[in-house]
All heavy atoms as TSV, in Angstrom:
chain	resi	resn	atom	element	x	y	z
A	1	MET	N	N	15.547	-7.689	315.452
A	1	MET	CA	C	15.788	-7.366	314.067
A	1	MET	C	C	17.035	-8.127	313.714
A	1	MET	O	O	18.141	-8.017	314.129
A	1	MET	CB	C	16.086	-5.954	313.895
A	1	MET	CG	C	16.147	-5.359	312.526
A	1	MET	SD	S	15.998	-3.666	312.384
A	1	MET	CE	C	17.204	-2.861	313.501
A	2	GLU	N	N	16.846	-9.175	312.855
A	2	GLU	CA	C	17.919	-10.119	312.450
A	2	GLU	C	C	18.663	-9.494	311.227
A	2	GLU	O	O	18.047	-8.997	310.233
A	2	GLU	CB	C	17.319	-11.408	312.076
A	2	GLU	CG	C	18.330	-12.428	311.804
A	2	GLU	CD	C	17.689	-13.801	311.636
A	2	GLU	OE1	O	16.707	-14.124	312.275
A	2	GLU	OE2	O	18.249	-14.582	310.655
A	3	ARG	N	N	20.038	-9.617	311.191
A	3	ARG	CA	C	20.795	-9.042	310.035
A	3	ARG	C	C	20.448	-9.866	308.778
A	3	ARG	O	O	20.396	-11.104	308.867
A	3	ARG	CB	C	22.249	-9.193	310.316
A	3	ARG	CG	C	22.726	-8.290	311.335
A	3	ARG	CD	C	24.188	-8.349	311.528
A	3	ARG	NE	N	24.799	-8.567	310.146
A	3	ARG	CZ	C	26.178	-8.571	310.001
A	3	ARG	NH1	N	26.950	-8.581	310.921
A	3	ARG	NH2	N	26.604	-8.847	308.767
A	4	ASN	N	N	20.258	-9.169	307.704
A	4	ASN	CA	C	20.079	-9.780	306.417
A	4	ASN	C	C	20.836	-9.236	305.254
A	4	ASN	O	O	20.626	-9.516	304.081
A	4	ASN	CB	C	18.569	-9.870	306.110
A	4	ASN	CG	C	17.985	-8.533	305.881
A	4	ASN	OD1	O	18.552	-7.461	306.059
A	4	ASN	ND2	N	16.653	-8.475	305.730
A	5	VAL	N	N	21.833	-8.366	305.637
A	5	VAL	CA	C	22.642	-7.765	304.659
A	5	VAL	C	C	24.165	-8.185	304.943
A	5	VAL	O	O	24.720	-7.946	306.013
A	5	VAL	CB	C	22.675	-6.262	304.750
A	5	VAL	CG1	C	23.590	-5.605	303.832
A	5	VAL	CG2	C	21.191	-5.868	304.446
A	6	GLY	N	N	24.694	-8.998	303.920
A	6	GLY	CA	C	26.038	-9.439	304.087
A	6	GLY	C	C	27.061	-8.428	303.968
A	6	GLY	O	O	26.863	-7.309	303.639
A	7	SER	N	N	28.371	-8.817	304.198
A	7	SER	CA	C	29.458	-7.797	304.275
A	7	SER	C	C	29.756	-7.148	302.949
A	7	SER	O	O	30.036	-5.996	302.809
A	7	SER	CB	C	30.807	-8.441	304.732
A	7	SER	OG	O	31.123	-9.542	303.881
A	8	THR	N	N	29.749	-7.944	301.891
A	8	THR	CA	C	29.894	-7.287	300.528
A	8	THR	C	C	28.749	-6.269	300.157
A	8	THR	O	O	29.071	-5.301	299.661
A	8	THR	CB	C	29.983	-8.519	299.398
A	8	THR	OG1	O	31.014	-9.368	299.746
A	8	THR	CG2	C	30.352	-7.804	298.031
A	9	ASP	N	N	27.555	-6.767	300.586
A	9	ASP	CA	C	26.442	-6.012	300.193
A	9	ASP	C	C	26.497	-4.724	301.105
A	9	ASP	O	O	26.191	-3.550	300.691
A	9	ASP	CB	C	25.097	-6.733	300.585
A	9	ASP	CG	C	23.878	-6.264	300.034
A	9	ASP	OD1	O	23.894	-5.120	299.349
A	9	ASP	OD2	O	22.779	-6.799	300.372
A	10	LYS	N	N	26.902	-4.792	302.390
A	10	LYS	CA	C	27.020	-3.694	303.209
A	10	LYS	C	C	28.063	-2.597	302.736
A	10	LYS	O	O	27.888	-1.477	302.634
A	10	LYS	CB	C	27.535	-4.115	304.600
A	10	LYS	CG	C	26.475	-4.682	305.451
A	10	LYS	CD	C	27.104	-5.097	306.744
A	10	LYS	CE	C	27.319	-4.031	307.653
A	10	LYS	NZ	N	27.621	-4.405	309.080
A	11	THR	N	N	29.222	-3.132	302.200
A	11	THR	CA	C	30.200	-2.279	301.622
A	11	THR	C	C	29.660	-1.561	300.397
A	11	THR	O	O	29.994	-0.356	300.277
A	11	THR	CB	C	31.548	-3.105	301.329
A	11	THR	OG1	O	31.955	-3.786	302.504
A	11	THR	CG2	C	32.596	-2.217	300.684
A	12	ALA	N	N	29.128	-2.246	299.537
A	12	ALA	CA	C	28.526	-1.669	298.315
A	12	ALA	C	C	27.449	-0.614	298.713
A	12	ALA	O	O	27.494	0.454	298.108
A	12	ALA	CB	C	27.862	-2.735	297.468
A	13	ARG	N	N	26.566	-0.828	299.748
A	13	ARG	CA	C	25.573	0.132	300.047
A	13	ARG	C	C	26.245	1.377	300.590
A	13	ARG	O	O	25.747	2.431	300.401
A	13	ARG	CB	C	24.653	-0.548	301.091
A	13	ARG	CG	C	23.522	-1.457	300.468
A	13	ARG	CD	C	22.990	-2.221	301.644
A	13	ARG	NE	N	22.138	-3.308	301.142
A	13	ARG	CZ	C	20.832	-3.109	301.004
A	13	ARG	NH1	N	20.234	-1.883	301.226
A	13	ARG	NH2	N	20.039	-4.103	300.377
A	14	ILE	N	N	27.241	1.220	301.446
A	14	ILE	CA	C	27.862	2.339	302.111
A	14	ILE	C	C	28.621	3.171	300.990
A	14	ILE	O	O	28.490	4.414	300.980
A	14	ILE	CB	C	28.781	1.958	303.081
A	14	ILE	CG1	C	27.972	1.364	304.360
A	14	ILE	CG2	C	29.833	3.091	303.614
A	14	ILE	CD1	C	28.786	0.693	305.389
A	15	LEU	N	N	29.305	2.498	299.992
A	15	LEU	CA	C	29.996	3.290	298.982
A	15	LEU	C	C	29.009	4.092	298.090
A	15	LEU	O	O	29.175	5.215	297.728
A	15	LEU	CB	C	30.971	2.354	298.254
A	15	LEU	CG	C	32.216	1.900	298.921
A	15	LEU	CD1	C	32.880	0.895	298.121
A	15	LEU	CD2	C	33.097	2.992	299.460
A	16	ILE	N	N	28.015	3.334	297.673
A	16	ILE	CA	C	27.052	3.888	296.769
A	16	ILE	C	C	26.221	5.131	297.409
A	16	ILE	O	O	25.953	6.051	296.917
A	16	ILE	CB	C	26.023	2.831	296.124
A	16	ILE	CG1	C	26.860	1.894	295.141
A	16	ILE	CG2	C	24.975	3.523	295.321
A	16	ILE	CD1	C	26.118	0.736	294.762
A	17	GLY	N	N	25.908	4.880	298.676
A	17	GLY	CA	C	25.259	5.756	299.571
A	17	GLY	C	C	25.974	7.088	299.643
A	17	GLY	O	O	25.427	8.234	299.479
A	18	ALA	N	N	27.337	6.887	299.969
A	18	ALA	CA	C	28.245	8.083	300.118
A	18	ALA	C	C	28.289	8.916	298.834
A	18	ALA	O	O	28.273	10.059	298.755
A	18	ALA	CB	C	29.481	7.600	300.616
A	19	LEU	N	N	28.400	8.121	297.709
A	19	LEU	CA	C	28.514	8.748	296.363
A	19	LEU	C	C	27.212	9.506	295.937
A	19	LEU	O	O	27.254	10.586	295.604
A	19	LEU	CB	C	28.856	7.708	295.299
A	19	LEU	CG	C	29.048	8.232	293.899
A	19	LEU	CD1	C	30.173	9.129	293.807
A	19	LEU	CD2	C	29.146	7.001	292.849
A	20	ALA	N	N	26.093	8.835	296.223
A	20	ALA	CA	C	24.853	9.535	296.054
A	20	ALA	C	C	24.730	10.781	296.870
A	20	ALA	O	O	24.144	11.751	296.410
A	20	ALA	CB	C	23.694	8.575	296.289
A	21	GLY	N	N	25.199	10.745	298.095
A	21	GLY	CA	C	25.064	11.937	298.938
A	21	GLY	C	C	25.938	12.987	298.434
A	21	GLY	O	O	25.547	14.195	298.430
A	22	VAL	N	N	27.159	12.713	297.950
A	22	VAL	CA	C	28.041	13.739	297.421
A	22	VAL	C	C	27.534	14.347	296.155
A	22	VAL	O	O	27.493	15.578	295.979
A	22	VAL	CB	C	29.413	13.093	297.181
A	22	VAL	CG1	C	30.290	14.014	296.344
A	22	VAL	CG2	C	30.218	12.757	298.494
A	23	VAL	N	N	26.936	13.500	295.358
A	23	VAL	CA	C	26.317	14.036	294.099
A	23	VAL	C	C	25.071	14.949	294.403
A	23	VAL	O	O	24.871	15.989	293.855
A	23	VAL	CB	C	25.869	12.906	293.127
A	23	VAL	CG1	C	25.062	13.368	291.895
A	23	VAL	CG2	C	27.011	12.178	292.585
A	24	SER	N	N	24.293	14.566	295.388
A	24	SER	CA	C	23.145	15.402	295.786
A	24	SER	C	C	23.577	16.635	296.323
A	24	SER	O	O	23.005	17.700	295.877
A	24	SER	CB	C	22.456	14.626	296.999
A	24	SER	OG	O	21.405	15.417	297.489
A	25	LEU	N	N	24.625	16.746	297.141
A	25	LEU	CA	C	25.111	18.061	297.566
A	25	LEU	C	C	25.828	18.835	296.407
A	25	LEU	O	O	25.658	19.928	296.504
A	25	LEU	CB	C	26.273	17.762	298.761
A	25	LEU	CG	C	25.554	17.200	300.076
A	25	LEU	CD1	C	26.746	16.857	300.947
A	25	LEU	CD2	C	24.656	18.112	300.685
A	26	GLY	N	N	26.319	18.183	295.610
A	26	GLY	CA	C	26.979	18.759	294.360
A	26	GLY	C	C	25.857	19.456	293.582
A	26	GLY	O	O	26.054	20.575	292.970
A	27	ILE	N	N	24.688	18.774	293.381
A	27	ILE	CA	C	23.659	19.334	292.639
A	27	ILE	C	C	23.057	20.678	293.350
A	27	ILE	O	O	22.880	21.637	292.673
A	27	ILE	CB	C	22.526	18.351	292.449
A	27	ILE	CG1	C	22.976	17.198	291.641
A	27	ILE	CG2	C	21.177	19.026	292.044
A	27	ILE	CD1	C	21.928	16.015	291.534
A	28	LEU	N	N	22.981	20.535	294.689
A	28	LEU	CA	C	22.494	21.758	295.442
A	28	LEU	C	C	23.489	22.954	295.324
A	28	LEU	O	O	23.112	24.134	295.429
A	28	LEU	CB	C	22.228	21.313	296.886
A	28	LEU	CG	C	20.978	20.459	297.132
A	28	LEU	CD1	C	21.022	19.988	298.549
A	28	LEU	CD2	C	19.793	20.991	296.718
A	29	ALA	N	N	24.757	22.587	295.206
A	29	ALA	CA	C	25.783	23.599	295.104
A	29	ALA	C	C	25.980	24.140	293.742
A	29	ALA	O	O	26.936	24.913	293.465
A	29	ALA	CB	C	27.110	23.233	295.756
A	30	SER	N	N	25.264	23.656	292.761
A	30	SER	CA	C	25.335	23.827	291.374
A	30	SER	C	C	26.730	23.458	290.745
A	30	SER	O	O	27.178	24.148	289.796
A	30	SER	CB	C	25.111	25.368	291.072
A	30	SER	OG	O	23.837	25.751	291.490
A	31	ALA	N	N	27.426	22.594	291.376
A	31	ALA	CA	C	28.621	22.045	290.908
A	31	ALA	C	C	28.479	20.826	289.915
A	31	ALA	O	O	29.304	20.580	289.098
A	31	ALA	CB	C	29.567	21.588	292.060
A	32	VAL	N	N	27.227	20.184	290.074
A	32	VAL	CA	C	27.005	19.115	289.144
A	32	VAL	C	C	25.749	19.525	288.269
A	32	VAL	O	O	24.753	19.846	288.827
A	32	VAL	CB	C	26.662	17.791	290.002
A	32	VAL	CG1	C	26.301	16.706	288.958
A	32	VAL	CG2	C	27.744	17.496	290.911
A	33	PRO	N	N	25.866	19.453	286.975
A	33	PRO	CA	C	24.836	19.947	286.031
A	33	PRO	C	C	23.767	18.943	285.859
A	33	PRO	O	O	23.651	18.462	284.867
A	33	PRO	CB	C	25.673	20.300	284.812
A	33	PRO	CG	C	26.737	19.349	284.741
A	33	PRO	CD	C	27.092	19.185	286.271
A	34	LEU	N	N	22.973	18.781	286.851
A	34	LEU	CA	C	21.863	17.799	286.831
A	34	LEU	C	C	20.688	18.590	287.307
A	34	LEU	O	O	20.699	19.589	287.981
A	34	LEU	CB	C	22.012	16.590	287.648
A	34	LEU	CG	C	23.208	15.605	287.173
A	34	LEU	CD1	C	23.344	14.461	288.090
A	34	LEU	CD2	C	22.666	15.018	285.800
A	35	PRO	N	N	19.409	18.136	287.007
A	35	PRO	CA	C	18.147	18.830	287.413
A	35	PRO	C	C	18.064	18.859	288.918
A	35	PRO	O	O	18.490	17.871	289.656
A	35	PRO	CB	C	17.044	17.917	286.914
A	35	PRO	CG	C	17.639	17.207	285.770
A	35	PRO	CD	C	19.085	17.066	286.111
A	36	VAL	N	N	17.755	19.938	289.509
A	36	VAL	CA	C	17.662	20.055	290.911
A	36	VAL	C	C	16.757	19.164	291.631
A	36	VAL	O	O	16.882	18.783	292.783
A	36	VAL	CB	C	17.248	21.666	291.335
A	36	VAL	CG1	C	17.174	21.801	292.824
A	36	VAL	CG2	C	18.233	22.558	290.680
A	37	ILE	N	N	15.740	18.601	290.938
A	37	ILE	CA	C	14.779	17.761	291.500
A	37	ILE	C	C	15.505	16.420	291.926
A	37	ILE	O	O	14.973	15.677	292.771
A	37	ILE	CB	C	13.472	17.428	290.577
A	37	ILE	CG1	C	12.406	16.631	291.220
A	37	ILE	CG2	C	14.051	16.643	289.258
A	37	ILE	CD1	C	11.723	17.437	292.284
A	38	LEU	N	N	16.586	16.172	291.250
A	38	LEU	CA	C	17.283	14.885	291.681
A	38	LEU	C	C	18.103	15.004	292.992
A	38	LEU	O	O	18.397	13.997	293.678
A	38	LEU	CB	C	18.395	14.599	290.583
A	38	LEU	CG	C	17.878	14.065	289.311
A	38	LEU	CD1	C	19.004	13.831	288.337
A	38	LEU	CD2	C	17.095	12.719	289.579
A	39	ALA	N	N	18.228	16.246	293.509
A	39	ALA	CA	C	19.038	16.316	294.868
A	39	ALA	C	C	18.213	15.724	295.917
A	39	ALA	O	O	18.854	14.908	296.681
A	39	ALA	CB	C	19.262	17.829	295.115
A	40	PRO	N	N	16.961	15.975	296.206
A	40	PRO	CA	C	16.172	15.227	297.363
A	40	PRO	C	C	16.128	13.860	297.076
A	40	PRO	O	O	16.111	13.004	298.112
A	40	PRO	CB	C	14.932	15.930	297.483
A	40	PRO	CG	C	14.721	16.613	296.133
A	40	PRO	CD	C	16.070	16.935	295.598
A	41	VAL	N	N	15.952	13.424	295.871
A	41	VAL	CA	C	15.803	11.948	295.526
A	41	VAL	C	C	17.052	11.238	295.936
A	41	VAL	O	O	17.069	10.235	296.612
A	41	VAL	CB	C	15.414	11.716	294.107
A	41	VAL	CG1	C	15.424	10.260	293.649
A	41	VAL	CG2	C	13.983	12.312	293.826
A	42	LEU	N	N	18.241	11.851	295.400
A	42	LEU	CA	C	19.487	11.123	295.705
A	42	LEU	C	C	19.859	11.196	297.170
A	42	LEU	O	O	20.489	10.271	297.733
A	42	LEU	CB	C	20.596	11.856	294.949
A	42	LEU	CG	C	20.696	11.491	293.476
A	42	LEU	CD1	C	21.652	12.266	292.712
A	42	LEU	CD2	C	21.029	9.937	293.283
A	43	GLY	N	N	19.495	12.283	297.854
A	43	GLY	CA	C	19.608	12.539	299.238
A	43	GLY	C	C	18.907	11.488	300.086
A	43	GLY	O	O	19.526	10.790	301.001
A	44	LEU	N	N	17.694	11.206	299.678
A	44	LEU	CA	C	16.874	10.111	300.434
A	44	LEU	C	C	17.429	8.784	300.227
A	44	LEU	O	O	17.584	7.911	301.032
A	44	LEU	CB	C	15.424	10.162	300.069
A	44	LEU	CG	C	14.494	9.110	300.597
A	44	LEU	CD1	C	14.525	9.353	302.107
A	44	LEU	CD2	C	13.116	9.294	300.053
A	45	ALA	N	N	17.794	8.484	298.878
A	45	ALA	CA	C	18.488	7.173	298.579
A	45	ALA	C	C	19.763	7.033	299.308
A	45	ALA	O	O	20.128	5.950	299.783
A	45	ALA	CB	C	18.705	7.054	297.045
A	46	SER	N	N	20.487	8.073	299.414
A	46	SER	CA	C	21.730	8.093	300.199
A	46	SER	C	C	21.561	7.618	301.617
A	46	SER	O	O	22.283	6.864	302.160
A	46	SER	CB	C	22.577	9.424	300.085
A	46	SER	OG	O	23.639	9.460	300.835
A	47	VAL	N	N	20.564	8.245	302.219
A	47	VAL	CA	C	20.366	8.012	303.665
A	47	VAL	C	C	19.840	6.611	303.905
A	47	VAL	O	O	20.344	5.921	304.727
A	47	VAL	CB	C	19.264	8.936	304.239
A	47	VAL	CG1	C	18.820	8.547	305.631
A	47	VAL	CG2	C	19.903	10.378	304.279
A	48	LEU	N	N	18.967	6.144	302.980
A	48	LEU	CA	C	18.512	4.774	303.056
A	48	LEU	C	C	19.578	3.762	302.913
A	48	LEU	O	O	19.763	2.712	303.820
A	48	LEU	CB	C	17.452	4.478	302.070
A	48	LEU	CG	C	16.003	5.222	302.291
A	48	LEU	CD1	C	15.093	4.944	301.231
A	48	LEU	CD2	C	15.483	4.733	303.718
A	49	LEU	N	N	20.464	3.926	301.928
A	49	LEU	CA	C	21.628	2.975	301.646
A	49	LEU	C	C	22.576	3.040	302.884
A	49	LEU	O	O	23.039	1.917	303.308
A	49	LEU	CB	C	22.246	3.410	300.409
A	49	LEU	CG	C	21.472	2.987	298.990
A	49	LEU	CD1	C	22.285	3.681	297.979
A	49	LEU	CD2	C	21.520	1.563	298.877
A	50	LEU	N	N	22.949	4.208	303.345
A	50	LEU	CA	C	23.839	4.277	304.493
A	50	LEU	C	C	23.291	3.594	305.763
A	50	LEU	O	O	23.899	2.938	306.444
A	50	LEU	CB	C	24.175	5.785	304.705
A	50	LEU	CG	C	24.997	6.464	303.632
A	50	LEU	CD1	C	25.210	8.009	304.018
A	50	LEU	CD2	C	26.442	5.779	303.701
A	51	VAL	N	N	22.050	3.902	306.047
A	51	VAL	CA	C	21.427	3.230	307.250
A	51	VAL	C	C	21.353	1.794	307.072
A	51	VAL	O	O	21.728	1.034	308.135
A	51	VAL	CB	C	19.941	3.804	307.464
A	51	VAL	CG1	C	19.179	2.983	308.511
A	51	VAL	CG2	C	20.133	5.247	307.905
A	52	THR	N	N	20.950	1.210	305.985
A	52	THR	CA	C	20.844	-0.165	305.871
A	52	THR	C	C	22.205	-0.864	305.722
A	52	THR	O	O	22.406	-1.989	306.177
A	52	THR	CB	C	20.029	-0.643	304.451
A	52	THR	OG1	O	20.634	-0.026	303.443
A	52	THR	CG2	C	18.631	-0.159	304.568
A	53	GLY	N	N	23.168	-0.109	305.209
A	53	GLY	CA	C	24.586	-0.535	305.347
A	53	GLY	C	C	25.211	-0.715	306.661
A	53	GLY	O	O	25.894	-1.569	307.030
A	54	VAL	N	N	24.966	0.378	307.470
A	54	VAL	CA	C	25.488	0.408	308.779
A	54	VAL	C	C	24.755	-0.547	309.707
A	54	VAL	O	O	25.464	-1.223	310.487
A	54	VAL	CB	C	25.390	1.893	309.373
A	54	VAL	CG1	C	25.777	1.913	310.769
A	54	VAL	CG2	C	26.361	2.745	308.626
A	55	THR	N	N	23.436	-0.630	309.676
A	55	THR	CA	C	22.659	-1.466	310.500
A	55	THR	C	C	22.804	-3.004	310.090
A	55	THR	O	O	22.596	-3.880	310.971
A	55	THR	CB	C	21.268	-1.029	310.705
A	55	THR	OG1	O	20.656	-1.194	309.325
A	55	THR	CG2	C	21.187	0.301	311.147
A	56	GLY	N	N	22.967	-3.283	308.913
A	56	GLY	CA	C	22.971	-4.563	308.401
A	56	GLY	C	C	21.603	-5.231	308.279
A	56	GLY	O	O	21.510	-6.444	308.077
A	57	PHE	N	N	20.677	-4.476	308.289
A	57	PHE	CA	C	19.256	-4.872	308.111
A	57	PHE	C	C	18.555	-4.033	306.981
A	57	PHE	O	O	18.594	-2.824	306.980
A	57	PHE	CB	C	18.416	-4.685	309.313
A	57	PHE	CG	C	17.003	-5.159	309.217
A	57	PHE	CD1	C	16.696	-6.514	309.199
A	57	PHE	CD2	C	16.021	-4.207	309.149
A	57	PHE	CE1	C	15.309	-6.809	308.993
A	57	PHE	CE2	C	14.682	-4.538	308.864
A	57	PHE	CZ	C	14.451	-5.940	308.987
A	58	CYS	N	N	17.871	-4.749	306.111
A	58	CYS	CA	C	17.080	-4.151	305.072
A	58	CYS	C	C	15.736	-4.569	305.074
A	58	CYS	O	O	15.400	-5.810	305.088
A	58	CYS	CB	C	17.730	-4.399	303.620
A	58	CYS	SG	S	16.722	-3.674	302.243
A	59	GLY	N	N	14.751	-3.630	305.342
A	59	GLY	CA	C	13.306	-4.015	305.435
A	59	GLY	C	C	12.746	-4.695	304.087
A	59	GLY	O	O	11.925	-5.613	304.256
A	60	LEU	N	N	13.142	-4.224	303.025
A	60	LEU	CA	C	12.661	-4.761	301.740
A	60	LEU	C	C	13.152	-6.184	301.638
A	60	LEU	O	O	12.470	-7.090	301.132
A	60	LEU	CB	C	13.167	-3.985	300.635
A	60	LEU	CG	C	12.722	-4.389	299.215
A	60	LEU	CD1	C	11.147	-4.281	299.165
A	60	LEU	CD2	C	13.309	-3.499	298.142
A	61	TYR	N	N	14.528	-6.444	301.937
A	61	TYR	CA	C	15.056	-7.829	302.014
A	61	TYR	C	C	14.167	-8.739	302.956
A	61	TYR	O	O	13.901	-9.887	302.536
A	61	TYR	CB	C	16.489	-7.834	302.360
A	61	TYR	CG	C	17.459	-7.529	301.378
A	61	TYR	CD1	C	17.140	-6.989	300.102
A	61	TYR	CD2	C	18.832	-7.814	301.571
A	61	TYR	CE1	C	18.127	-6.795	299.240
A	61	TYR	CE2	C	19.748	-7.560	300.611
A	61	TYR	CZ	C	19.411	-6.987	299.464
A	61	TYR	OH	O	20.397	-6.813	298.462
A	62	GLY	N	N	13.832	-8.152	304.071
A	62	GLY	CA	C	13.020	-8.903	305.035
A	62	GLY	C	C	11.739	-9.367	304.411
A	62	GLY	O	O	11.223	-10.430	304.591
A	63	LEU	N	N	10.993	-8.326	303.667
A	63	LEU	CA	C	9.729	-8.650	303.147
A	63	LEU	C	C	9.861	-9.643	301.987
A	63	LEU	O	O	8.957	-10.516	301.774
A	63	LEU	CB	C	9.075	-7.337	302.633
A	63	LEU	CG	C	8.561	-6.403	303.699
A	63	LEU	CD1	C	8.207	-5.032	302.883
A	63	LEU	CD2	C	7.485	-6.978	304.439
A	64	LEU	N	N	10.885	-9.618	301.239
A	64	LEU	CA	C	11.203	-10.496	300.059
A	64	LEU	C	C	11.732	-11.835	300.495
A	64	LEU	O	O	11.927	-12.716	299.624
A	64	LEU	CB	C	11.896	-9.855	299.058
A	64	LEU	CG	C	11.243	-8.545	298.337
A	64	LEU	CD1	C	12.218	-7.924	297.460
A	64	LEU	CD2	C	9.942	-8.889	297.690
A	65	GLY	N	N	12.244	-12.007	301.687
A	65	GLY	CA	C	12.859	-13.184	302.129
A	65	GLY	C	C	14.271	-13.387	301.668
A	65	GLY	O	O	14.810	-14.405	301.593
A	66	ILE	N	N	14.978	-12.240	301.356
A	66	ILE	CA	C	16.313	-12.326	300.796
A	66	ILE	C	C	17.348	-12.092	301.995
A	66	ILE	O	O	17.123	-11.311	303.006
A	66	ILE	CB	C	16.575	-11.134	299.793
A	66	ILE	CG1	C	15.678	-11.343	298.610
A	66	ILE	CG2	C	18.032	-11.032	299.397
A	66	ILE	CD1	C	15.643	-10.093	297.629
A	67	ASP	N	N	18.376	-12.921	301.932
A	67	ASP	CA	C	19.447	-12.896	303.054
A	67	ASP	C	C	20.761	-12.986	302.391
A	67	ASP	O	O	21.028	-14.060	301.738
A	67	ASP	CB	C	19.212	-13.984	304.063
A	67	ASP	CG	C	20.114	-13.753	305.268
A	67	ASP	OD1	O	21.007	-12.891	305.210
A	67	ASP	OD2	O	19.875	-14.623	306.184
A	68	THR	N	N	21.610	-11.951	302.452
A	68	THR	CA	C	22.931	-11.976	301.836
A	68	THR	C	C	24.001	-12.308	302.773
A	68	THR	O	O	25.192	-12.198	302.347
A	68	THR	CB	C	23.202	-10.685	300.959
A	68	THR	OG1	O	23.202	-9.543	301.893
A	68	THR	CG2	C	22.215	-10.540	299.825
A	69	CYS	N	N	23.561	-12.524	304.029
A	69	CYS	CA	C	24.597	-12.892	305.011
A	69	CYS	C	C	25.136	-14.178	304.756
A	69	CYS	O	O	24.501	-15.171	304.271
A	69	CYS	CB	C	24.032	-12.861	306.499
A	69	CYS	SG	S	23.693	-11.210	307.030
A	70	ALA	N	N	26.429	-14.479	305.227
A	70	ALA	CA	C	27.012	-15.768	305.044
A	70	ALA	C	C	26.348	-16.834	305.855
A	70	ALA	O	O	25.818	-16.470	307.035
A	70	ALA	CB	C	28.489	-15.759	305.488
A	71	VAL	N	N	26.173	-18.011	305.447
A	71	VAL	CA	C	25.595	-19.107	306.206
A	71	VAL	C	C	26.402	-19.507	307.310
A	71	VAL	O	O	27.531	-19.795	307.270
A	71	VAL	CB	C	25.321	-20.382	305.332
A	71	VAL	CG1	C	24.576	-21.413	306.055
A	71	VAL	CG2	C	24.380	-19.882	304.148
A	72	ASP	N	N	25.829	-19.548	308.586
A	72	ASP	CA	C	26.490	-19.998	309.778
A	72	ASP	C	C	26.465	-21.463	309.832
A	72	ASP	O	O	25.412	-22.205	309.855
A	72	ASP	CB	C	25.887	-19.365	310.961
A	72	ASP	CG	C	26.591	-19.657	312.303
A	72	ASP	OD1	O	27.895	-20.013	312.166
A	72	ASP	OD2	O	26.087	-19.452	313.310
A	73	THR	N	N	27.687	-22.148	309.829
A	73	THR	CA	C	27.714	-23.600	309.805
A	73	THR	C	C	28.005	-24.325	311.121
A	73	THR	O	O	28.455	-25.392	311.207
A	73	THR	CB	C	28.894	-24.062	308.737
A	73	THR	OG1	O	30.105	-23.499	309.220
A	73	THR	CG2	C	28.519	-23.559	307.386
A	74	ARG	N	N	27.684	-23.597	312.207
A	74	ARG	CA	C	27.926	-24.154	313.539
A	74	ARG	C	C	26.967	-25.242	313.833
A	74	ARG	O	O	25.795	-25.324	313.615
A	74	ARG	CB	C	27.814	-23.098	314.627
A	74	ARG	CG	C	29.062	-22.224	314.556
A	74	ARG	CD	C	28.938	-21.263	315.787
A	74	ARG	NE	N	29.081	-19.939	315.253
A	74	ARG	CZ	C	28.960	-18.989	316.048
A	74	ARG	NH1	N	28.659	-19.071	317.383
A	74	ARG	NH2	N	28.977	-17.706	315.624
C-alpha cells in the first residue's frame, strides 16, 4: 500500500475528522441542534477521514490516480 496522501492533506483530514466526530457526539448528546440522522453519517465520515489521515493512504485517491504526496527528487 503506497502512500498517496501528502502532509497538508493528512493534517486537514485529521482536523476535519476530529471536528466531525465532536459534532457527531454533540448531536447524540443533544448539545448540537441538528437532526439525529446526521450523527452516524458524521461519525462514519469522521472515522474514514481519521484513518486515511493517519495511514497516509486513501483508496478513492488510488482509484482516481490522485497523489498529493511531495515528489521525491532522488
